N, C-alpha and C positions, 0 to 999 in steps of 0.2 A: 432620491430613493436610497437610503441608508441600510446597510447589512450588518448584522452580527455575526461574524465568522466563528464557527465551532470547529476544532481540529480534534479529531479522535484519534489517541494513541492506543492502539490495541496491543495484545501481547505478542502477535506475530507467530503464530504456530508453524506457519509454513516457512519461517526463517530459523526454525530451531536446526542445530544447537546453538546459534548465535545470539537467539533472542532471549528475552527474561522467561521463557518457557523452561529453560534450564537454569540451575541455580548459578552457574558459571557465565550466565548470557549477560547481554546488554540490553535495556529498554528498546525495544523496536524503534521507535522515534529517533535513537541516538545512533543506530547503526550508521556507519561511513558510507557515503557515495562521494568518490574523488575526495576522500579525507576530510568531509564535512559530514555533521549528523544531517541523515535525510530530512529531518523537521526543518532545518534552515531553508531548505528550497520552497516549502510550503508557506513560511513566514514571509520569505521574499514575495512570493506571488501576491501574498495578501497585502503586502505593502505597496505594489503595482497598483492593486484595486481600490486602494485609499478606505479599506475598511476601518471605521472608527473603533470598533472594538473586536478582539480576537480572543477567544478562551480556548486554551489547551487543555483537552479533559484525559486524564491517564488514571490508572490505579493508583491507590494510596502509596503502594511498595514503591513506585517508580517516580511519585511526585518531586521529591528533593533533587535527584539527578536531572529532572526535566527543566526545573526552576534553574538550576546552576547553567544548563546548556543554553536556554533561552537568555539568561543574563549574560551568557559569552556571546550570543548572538548579536544582543544590542550594543556591546562594545565594539563589536567589529564593523557595525556601521559606518559608513564614511561620512554622514551628516552629522558630525560632532558628537557621535556615539549617542544619539537620541533616535528612538524610534519613532515613526509618524503616527504608529496606531499603539492603541493600550492593549497589552498582552497580559491576561489573567492566566493562571494555572490551578485548574481544579482537579482535586482528586475525587474518584467516584468509584465505589464498590457496589456494582449492580448485578442483578440476577440475569439480565439479558440485555443487549445493546437497544433494543426497543424502549427499554425503560429509561435511556438518555432523553427521549423525547419529554418526557413528563418533568424531568429535573429541567430541560432546556427552558420550557415554559416561564419557570421561577427566574431565570436570568434574562429574560427578553424584556426589551420596553414595550409598553401597550402598543399593539397593532404594527409591531416592526416586522421587517422582512430578516430572513436569515439563510445561511449558507452552511451546509455541513460538508467537511472535506475530511480525507484520509490523511494521515502523517508521512504518506510514502509515494506521492506522485511527484514526477517531474515535467514540465511543460514549458514551451515557449509560446504558446496561445495566450494573448492578452487577455486577462480576467475580463475587460470591458466587452469582450466578444460574448461570453455566457450572460454578463449582466444584461446586456442589451438582448440577447434572446430570451431571458427573463421577462423583462420590460415588454417584449413583443409578443408573449405568449397569449393565448384565448383567454377571455376574461373568466372563463369556467375552469380554468386550469388552476388547481391548487398549490401546484410547485412544479419544477422543472428537474428532471432527472438525466443527467449527462452519460453518454456512453462512447467509446472510442475503438478503433480498429488497431489491432497489434502492429507495432513498427519495428520490434526488436528481433535481430536476425539470430532467433533462437529455434534449433530443430526439435520439433516437438510430435515425434512418430506416435507417441502413446496418448498425445492429446491430454496430458496432466499439467503441463505448464500453464496452458491457457484453456481452462474447460470451457467448452462449447455449450453454452446456456442457448436456449431457444427462447428469443425476447421477441414478443408479439407486439407490434405497435401499428399506428393507424396513420396515414400519410394522405391528408385532406387538403390538397392544394399548397403543400408545403408547411402546413402546419400539423406538426408531429404530435400524436398522444401516445403514452404507453397504455397497453391495454393488458398483457401478462407476460409471466416468465416463467419457464420450466427448466430443470436441468436437463442434461443429456441423458443422465443415468435414469431419470423418472421416464423419459420417453421410451428409452431402449427396453426398460423392464416391462412397460405397459404395451409396447410396439406401436404407440400411436401418440398423437397430440391432441390433447382434450379440448379442442376448439369447439365451444358453444354456439348454439344455434341462435341465441340471442344476440351474440357478440357479431355475428356474420351479420344479421339483418341491420344492426346499428352501424356497423363499420364494415361494409363490404370491400374496402380498399385497404385492408389490413395487410400488412407485411410479417413474415416469420423469418427471423435472421439467426444464423448460427455464427456470424462474423465479429459480432458486437461483443466488446468487453466492458464490464462494469466499472468505472473509475471511483465509484462512491463519492460522487459529488451530486448534492441535492440542494437547489434553492427552493425555499419554503416562504409561504406567507404566513401570519397569524391566522387566517381562515382555517388552517389545519386544525388547531385547537378548538376551533368553535364546532367543527365537524365531531370532533371526540365529545364535547360537552352535550352535543346534541342526540348522541348515541352512546349513553353511559352504560347499556347493558352489554352493547359489543365492545367499546372501548374502554374497558375497565382496568383497574391495576393488576389484574391477574392475566389479562391479555398482553399488556405490555411487557410483563415479567417473563413471558413466554414466546417472545417474538424478536427476531432480529430486526434491525431499522428496515431493510430491505423487505421483508414480509409485510411490515406495517405500509409501506409505501405501494408495495403490489396491491394489498387489499384496498387502499385508497383508490388505485387505477381501476380495480375490476368494478368499483361503484359505478364507473361511467357507464357500464353495459348490462350489468346483472339485475338492476331495478327497472320497473315499468317507467318510472319518472326518469327525466334526465338529470342526472346529478353531476357534480364536479368531477373533471378528471385530472390527470397528473400529464403535464407537458414532457416531451422527450426531444433530446437534442443530441446529434452525433457530430464529435469533434471532427473538424474539416481535415483532410488527408495531409495538406500543405504544412499544418502544426504538428510539432514533436509532442508525442504525450505517450508516457509509459510509466508503470508502477513498479516499484521494488517491494513486491510482497511476497515473494519466495527466494530461495538461494539462487537459482538460474536467472530470474530477473534483476536480482542484486548485482550479481556477477557482470551481466551485460550492461547494466546501468554505468557501472564504473568503466567500462570499456567504452561506451558511448562517449563519456567525457573525455576520455583519452585519445580516441579518434578526432574528435573537434579539437582537442589541444595539439595534436600532431599536423591538422591541417593549418592550424594558426602560425604554430612556430615555423613550419614548413615555408609558409609563405613569406615570412619575414627574415628567415635564415638567407644568408649569401654564402660565400665561400667559407668554410670552416678550416681552422688550422689543423694540421696532423695530430692524431691523438696518442696518448701513450698506450703503447701495446699491452702494458701490465695493469693499467688502470681499468676499474670498473666501466663497463659500458652501459648507460641508461638511455634508452630510445625515447625520442620526442613523444612517443605515444605512451609514456610512463610517468608515475608521480611518486616521488619520494618524500616522506614526512620529515618532520623536523628531528635533529639529534639521532638520525639513522644512519648506521655505518655500513659501508660496503666493502668486501674484501676485494683483492687483487682478481682479475680477469673473470669476476662476475658479471654476466649479462641479464638485463631487463628490460624485456618486451611485452607490451600491452598490458602492464601490470602496475597497480595501485599499492604501495607499501606505506604503512602508518609511521607513525612516530616512536622513537626510542627502540628501533629495531636494530639488531646485529646480524648482519648477513656475512657470512664466511667466504673463502676463496673459491672461485671456480664454480660457483653457484648459478643455476640458470632459471630464471623465472619468466613464465610466458603465460600470459593471459590469465592472471590470478590476481586476487585481492588478499593482501596481507594486512592484519589489524596490528594495532599497538603491541609494542614490548615483546616482540617475537624475536626468537634467537634461532638461526639457522646456521649450521656447522657447514664445513668444506664439503664439496662436491654433491650437493644436493640437487635434484632436478624437480621442478613444481610447474605443473602445466594443468591450466583451467581448474585451478583449487581455491578454496577460501579458508584461510588460516586464521583462528580465532586469537583472541588476545592472550598473551604470555605463553603462547605454545613453544615448545623448545624440540626442533628436528635435529635429531644427530646425523651424522656424516654418512655419505654413501647412500643416500635414502632417494628414492624417486617415487613421488606421488602424481598421478593423472586423474583428473576430475574427481578430486577426494575432498571432503569438508571434514576439518578437524577441529573439534570443539574447544574452547578457551582452555587455557592450564593445562592442555594435554601435553605428554611428553612421548615423541616418536623414537623408538630405539634405532640404533645405527644399523643401515642396510636395509630399512624396511623398504618394500615394493607393494603399492596399492594401486587399484583403478576402480573407479566408479563405487566408492566406498564413502561412508560416513563414521569416523572415528571419534568415539565417546569416551569420556572419563570413566572410570569405575565409581559407581556411587549407588546409594540406596534410593534413588529418586523413584517415585512410583510405586513403591513396595506397599506403603501405609495407605490403606484406603479410607474414605471419609475426610479427607484434608484438602481436597481439591478447592480452589477458589472460586467465587462467583464467577468473575470475569474469564477465568480459563474454562470454566464448564457451560458458559452460556450458549455457545454454539451447539454444543453436544447434546443439550437439554432443551433447545428452543424448540424441538419437534413434539413435545410431551402434549401440548395444548391441542385441541380439536376445534377447527373452526366450524361454528355453527351455521354459517351462512351458505356451507357448500356441503352436499353429501356425497362426495366422491373421492378418490384415493389421491388427489393431487393437491390438496388444500394446502399441507403444511411440509411437503418433502422438500421444496425450495428453502434452502438456508443461505444462499449467496456465497461471496467468495469465501473461502476457508480462512482469509487473512485480511485485516484491513477494517474499513468503516463499518460495513454492514455485517460483521460477524465480530463485534467486540471482544 
């Protein structure tokens, strides 16, 4: 069984102002995790899976940069600079993420299997575990949707970092099937969960969970396209142009219980808690992902280190839980802890960097303190400044003596003032609820749009 892997590189709205949503931003797939593009980790996972074909899908504006990054990834491979998989880059400007399925059919081999992946996940879960779960799915399953539980140590009092969706699935002797999904906002607004009677009759052992997160990984078979072809009035071009991918999969899952006949289902898999799994799909998780790698680095170095020689008291101090990029200069008595600093940066004297992410070409003058910050490319921070839990847009210049906390500092621009020039990819998630689902006559049909960032909201 061979799979064609499709990696979707969205714009990354929740990663603004560092993603391409802003003109100063970087394509989401190329934002760094431990000084490597996040896309690299997904490509490495595909290498371990031995997927023969991988297609990276992005918007046309980001295609050239992603092609260059993938070329650099191939050169960094240790196996003679050659990748074991064929990687193609596809530029696509579509009205919604659901339309990707229509394009996907044109690129698949007849009767082949496929897997759709986001560009932002990191895991040590062997891909063979998911492949085997797909192979062992029920014969009636059209595909397999993967979920996971949060493992990042992030305080989330307002529940904005990890939105608590209501995921409904069936557990029949360990054979899981997806039944439905609702957002917390929908349920709170209507003061109820719309569990249908026909679903209870058919699946009396269903479970409703608010602890599961959507990693946007979906294994599918060519039978899905047969369902579309058999129901042209429902699954037409207009339907896909107004649906996110998760909505399409949710509608396929609903077919298992809303019809009088037993129709195909969608399998469901929860990543085991023993495996590490997280996504860098917003600024908080991006920062925590970098810290995760720094913690692992500190553990590895700590185990290898013996007694160290005395250090120069005037030299910069870089902790074993930090990473400094190439050609970066550190001034005297600068202290770096739990921080990733990019390449070609100039850090002044007596600077304190704690738990932060510094992108490339940043200049930080003397006596600056940064704590839990993300600093974009080319930023200049003048001396005597103190920033806590602050995000600074690329190319911004911070005046001397600035003190901020829990803020996002943006460059002055005219972005967003002109109406009617929004790209299709950027507006797909906002417009995806305009279509009405004729199969259901209730208020819940089209309110769920999935994660604000990543695969199912392209």
